[in-house]
Residue, then its C-alpha position, 0 to 999 in steps of 0.5 A: m544353390w536353389y533348396p525348393l524347400q516348399h516341396a520337399l516340405g510339402i508345402d501348399t499352401f504358399g512358397a518357400n524356397l532358399f537360394v545359396a550364392s557360390r559366388a559374390n556378384q551371384t544373381l539370387v533372384e530374376r529380374h521380375d515381378e509378381q503381376t501374375s501370382g498375385q503373391q506378396e513376397l518375404y525376402v530374408v537374408i540368413e547369412g552375407e549382404a545383397i542388393f536387392e533392386l525393385e523398380g529402380e531403387q537399390a536397397h542393400v540386406d545385411k545378414g539377419t535383415a527381412l525385406a517384404v514386396t507387397d506390391p506384386s506389381v515392383r519389378r524385383s531382382a536380388r544379387a549376393l555381395t558376398s560367397g555364401t550369401a543365403l536368401l531365404i525367400i517366401g510368397a503366397g497371394d490371398q489363394p492357394f499357393r500353385s508353384t508356377w516350376n517348371p515340375t520337372h525340376f522337383r523331379d529328384i527330389p523327395r518328398p514326405d508322405 
């Protein structure tokens, strides 16, 4: 399940999302890089454990562990090893944050006044 925290909380200077796996081996982060946005990303496993792939190298990340990808050109992906794995993702660049998500993804999510 995806929780677009930056939208729900009215944040417009950085991205913040929470993904919670409903099953083991579920993709949490699709393979991508941030060359277009220039973003650096911080990943924090809040619950469970995940396997990240960074330019073909694997990293096992457990509950309470953080992983930072500071080079926007690094291709990355992640999958949950256990059901219920919760991954917090925070991303920011050197310019004001502009979401790259399709605005229709947010239409049913209330924003603060």
